[in-house]
C-alpha positions as CSV (number, residue, x, y, z in Angstrom):
1,X,154.2,46.7,45.7
2,X,153.0,50.3,44.7
3,X,154.3,51.7,48.0
4,X,157.9,50.0,47.0
5,X,157.8,51.7,43.5
6,X,157.0,55.0,44.9
7,X,159.8,54.8,47.3
8,X,162.1,53.9,44.3
9,X,161.2,56.8,42.5
10,X,161.3,59.1,45.0
11,X,165.3,59.8,44.3
12,X,164.9,60.4,41.0
13,X,162.1,62.9,41.6
14,X,164.2,64.9,43.8
15,X,166.8,65.1,41.2
16,X,164.3,66.2,38.7
17,X,163.2,68.8,41.2
18,X,167.0,69.9,41.4
19,X,166.8,70.3,37.4
20,X,163.5,72.4,37.8
21,X,165.3,75.1,40.0
22,X,167.9,75.4,37.1
23,X,164.8,75.8,34.6
24,X,163.2,78.4,36.8
25,X,166.0,80.3,37.1
26,X,167.4,80.3,33.8
27,X,164.4,80.0,31.4
28,X,162.9,83.4,32.1
29,X,166.1,84.9,31.5
30,X,166.4,83.2,28.1
31,X,169.7,81.4,29.4
32,X,170.4,77.6,28.3
33,X,169.2,75.1,30.9
34,X,172.2,73.0,29.9
35,X,175.3,75.1,30.1
36,X,177.2,76.5,32.0
37,X,177.1,74.2,35.3
38,X,175.2,75.5,38.2
39,X,176.9,78.4,40.0
40,X,176.1,80.7,42.9
41,X,173.9,83.6,42.0
42,X,175.8,85.9,44.3
43,X,179.6,85.0,43.7
44,X,179.4,83.0,40.6
45,X,181.3,80.4,42.0
46,X,180.5,76.9,40.2
47,X,178.8,74.6,42.6
48,X,180.5,71.2,43.1
49,X,178.6,68.3,42.7
50,X,178.6,67.2,46.5
51,X,177.2,70.9,47.2
52,X,174.3,69.9,44.6
53,X,172.7,67.2,46.2
54,X,168.8,67.4,46.4
55,X,167.9,68.5,50.0
56,X,170.8,67.0,51.6
57,X,173.4,69.6,50.4
58,X,171.2,72.6,51.2
59,X,170.7,71.2,54.9
60,X,174.6,70.3,55.1
61,X,175.4,74.2,54.0
62,X,172.7,75.3,56.1
63,X,171.1,77.1,53.6
64,X,174.2,79.3,52.3
65,X,176.9,79.1,49.6
66,X,179.9,77.5,50.7
67,X,182.3,80.1,49.0
68,X,180.6,83.4,50.0
69,X,178.1,82.6,52.5
70,X,175.2,84.3,50.7
71,X,171.9,82.8,51.5
72,X,170.3,80.0,49.3
73,X,166.7,80.5,49.0
74,X,164.4,77.9,50.5
75,X,162.5,77.6,47.3
76,X,165.1,75.3,46.0
77,X,164.6,72.5,48.7
78,X,161.0,73.0,48.8
79,X,161.0,72.6,44.7
80,X,162.9,69.3,45.1
81,X,161.0,68.0,47.9
82,X,157.7,68.9,46.3
83,X,158.6,67.0,42.9
84,X,159.9,64.1,44.7
85,X,156.8,63.7,46.6
86,X,154.5,64.2,43.9
87,X,155.9,62.0,41.5
88,X,156.2,59.3,43.9
89,X,152.6,60.0,44.8
90,X,151.4,59.5,41.1
91,X,153.3,56.2,41.3
92,X,151.4,55.1,44.6
93,X,148.3,56.1,43.3
94,X,148.4,54.5,39.8
95,X,151.1,52.2,39.8
96,X,154.0,51.9,37.3
97,X,151.8,52.8,34.3
98,X,151.2,55.3,31.3
99,X,148.7,57.2,33.4
100,X,151.1,57.6,36.3
101,X,153.9,58.9,33.8
102,X,151.4,61.5,32.4
103,X,150.4,62.8,36.0
104,X,154.3,62.6,36.9
105,X,154.8,64.9,34.2
106,X,151.8,67.1,34.8
107,X,153.2,67.5,38.2
108,X,156.5,68.3,37.2
109,X,155.3,71.2,34.7
110,X,152.9,72.4,37.3
111,X,156.0,72.7,39.8
112,X,158.2,74.4,37.2
113,X,155.4,77.0,36.3
114,X,154.8,77.8,40.0
115,X,158.4,78.6,40.7
116,X,158.7,80.7,37.8
117,X,155.3,82.5,38.5
118,X,156.3,83.4,41.9
119,X,159.7,84.8,41.2
120,X,158.8,86.3,37.8
121,X,155.2,86.6,37.6
122,X,155.0,84.8,34.3
123,X,153.8,81.4,32.7
124,X,156.0,81.0,29.8
125,X,154.5,79.9,26.4
126,X,157.6,77.8,26.1
127,X,156.5,75.3,28.9
128,X,153.0,75.4,29.1
129,X,152.1,75.1,25.5
130,X,154.3,72.3,24.4
131,X,153.2,70.5,27.7
132,X,149.8,71.0,26.8
133,X,150.4,69.4,23.4
134,X,152.1,66.4,25.0
135,X,149.5,65.9,27.7
136,X,146.5,66.1,25.2
137,X,148.2,63.6,22.8
138,X,149.2,61.2,25.8
139,X,145.7,61.2,27.5
140,X,144.0,60.7,24.0
141,X,146.2,57.7,23.2
142,X,145.8,56.2,26.7
143,X,141.9,56.6,27.1
144,X,140.4,57.8,23.6
145,X,137.9,60.4,24.4
146,X,136.8,64.0,23.5
147,X,136.8,64.6,27.3
148,X,140.3,65.6,27.1
149,X,140.1,68.4,24.4
150,X,136.6,69.4,25.7
151,X,137.9,70.0,29.2
152,X,140.8,71.8,28.0
153,X,138.9,74.1,25.7
154,X,136.2,74.4,28.3
155,X,138.5,75.4,31.4
156,X,140.8,78.0,29.1
157,X,137.4,79.5,28.2
158,X,136.1,80.1,31.6
159,X,139.4,81.6,32.6
160,X,139.4,83.9,29.4
161,X,135.8,85.0,30.4
162,X,137.0,85.9,33.9
163,X,140.1,87.8,32.4
164,X,137.9,89.8,30.5
165,X,135.7,90.8,33.3
166,X,138.6,91.4,35.4
167,X,141.8,91.8,33.8
168,X,143.9,93.2,36.7
169,X,143.3,89.9,38.6
170,X,144.2,87.3,35.6
171,X,146.7,87.1,32.9
172,X,146.8,85.1,29.7
173,X,149.4,83.0,30.9
174,X,146.5,81.7,33.7
175,X,144.4,81.1,30.8
176,X,147.0,79.1,28.7
177,X,147.8,77.1,31.9
178,X,143.9,76.2,32.1
179,X,144.4,74.4,28.6
180,X,147.1,72.0,30.1
181,X,144.8,71.5,33.5
182,X,142.0,70.4,31.3
183,X,144.0,68.2,29.3
184,X,145.4,66.4,32.3
185,X,142.2,66.4,34.3
186,X,139.6,65.9,32.3
187,X,136.3,66.0,34.0
188,X,137.6,67.0,37.3
189,X,139.0,70.2,36.1
190,X,136.3,72.2,37.5
191,X,137.4,71.0,41.1
192,X,141.0,72.4,40.4
193,X,139.7,75.8,39.0
194,X,137.4,76.1,42.3
195,X,140.2,75.0,44.7
196,X,142.8,77.3,42.8
197,X,140.4,80.5,43.3
198,X,139.2,79.6,46.5
199,X,142.8,79.3,47.9
200,X,143.7,82.8,46.1
201,X,141.0,84.7,48.4
202,X,143.2,84.3,51.5
203,X,146.4,86.3,50.1
204,X,143.9,88.7,48.3
205,X,142.3,89.4,51.6
206,X,145.3,89.9,53.3
207,X,146.6,92.6,50.6
208,X,143.2,94.4,50.8
209,X,143.5,94.6,54.7
210,X,146.8,95.8,54.6
211,X,146.6,98.2,51.3
212,X,142.7,99.1,51.2
213,X,141.7,100.1,47.6
214,X,145.3,100.3,46.6
215,X,145.5,96.5,46.7
216,X,143.4,96.3,43.3
217,X,146.8,97.3,41.5
218,X,148.8,94.6,43.4
219,X,148.4,91.6,41.4
220,X,149.5,87.9,43.1
221,X,150.5,85.2,40.9
222,X,147.7,82.9,40.4
223,X,149.6,80.1,38.8
224,X,150.6,78.4,42.1
225,X,147.0,78.6,43.3
226,X,145.9,76.9,40.0
227,X,148.6,74.3,40.5
228,X,147.5,73.5,43.9
229,X,144.0,73.0,42.6
230,X,145.1,70.9,40.1
231,X,147.0,68.3,42.3
232,X,143.9,68.2,44.5
233,X,142.0,67.3,41.7
234,X,144.5,64.7,40.4
235,X,144.6,62.9,43.6
236,X,141.0,63.2,44.9
237,X,139.2,65.2,42.2
238,X,136.8,62.3,41.4
239,X,135.4,61.6,44.9
240,X,135.1,65.6,45.3
241,X,133.3,66.3,42.4
242,X,131.0,63.0,43.2
243,X,130.4,64.4,46.6
244,X,129.6,67.8,45.2
245,X,127.1,66.6,42.7
246,X,125.6,64.0,45.0
247,X,124.9,67.4,47.3
248,X,123.3,69.0,44.4
249,X,120.8,66.2,44.0
């Protein structure tokens, strides 16, 4: 039954992903995410509905604008696909429930933040702070506990201390993102933080290999790596944390 429900929510998830592309393109520029209708970023031609179907239109157009032939970044279908799969995954794991709704909302916010951070190197307060309030309230209502607020503050303070020690490698946007991560993940947020930091080591190593000491001044967006860790913790954080604690004992 859960598999069938996951299949049903896949299409709406893809549609939400299409909307997230609008949010990622317009919100950092302080433009309305409602009006005007979507248009080509190169020639300004308004995009017809049949050229705005998630995944399908990009593939049919071979990644180019119908009017001017300008390339459409692969980020657009990637955002749509990631959103659809994660929303469906939340329903598959948690069923049609309040917990699944919170998890899906969390994933949607993570994707929006990642797309914006990759493009603009910012994590907008207008997304992360309201989302934190919503997730914290929902988690507390569904499972009353101090776990959520404690994890939220703990994760944020951890990254804040890291930012103080190494300000060039971490921004306050990442610290605020940790608030959301703790509110959504609770006791498994350390898994997300650890995986996020470990996964960021690879591109950092590449920068140092190519640019040497100059790489210290070349920051990389950390938000997507924290988002990756959060997704892993959301779906497998419990077993991973238990396995780690078992090794320690």
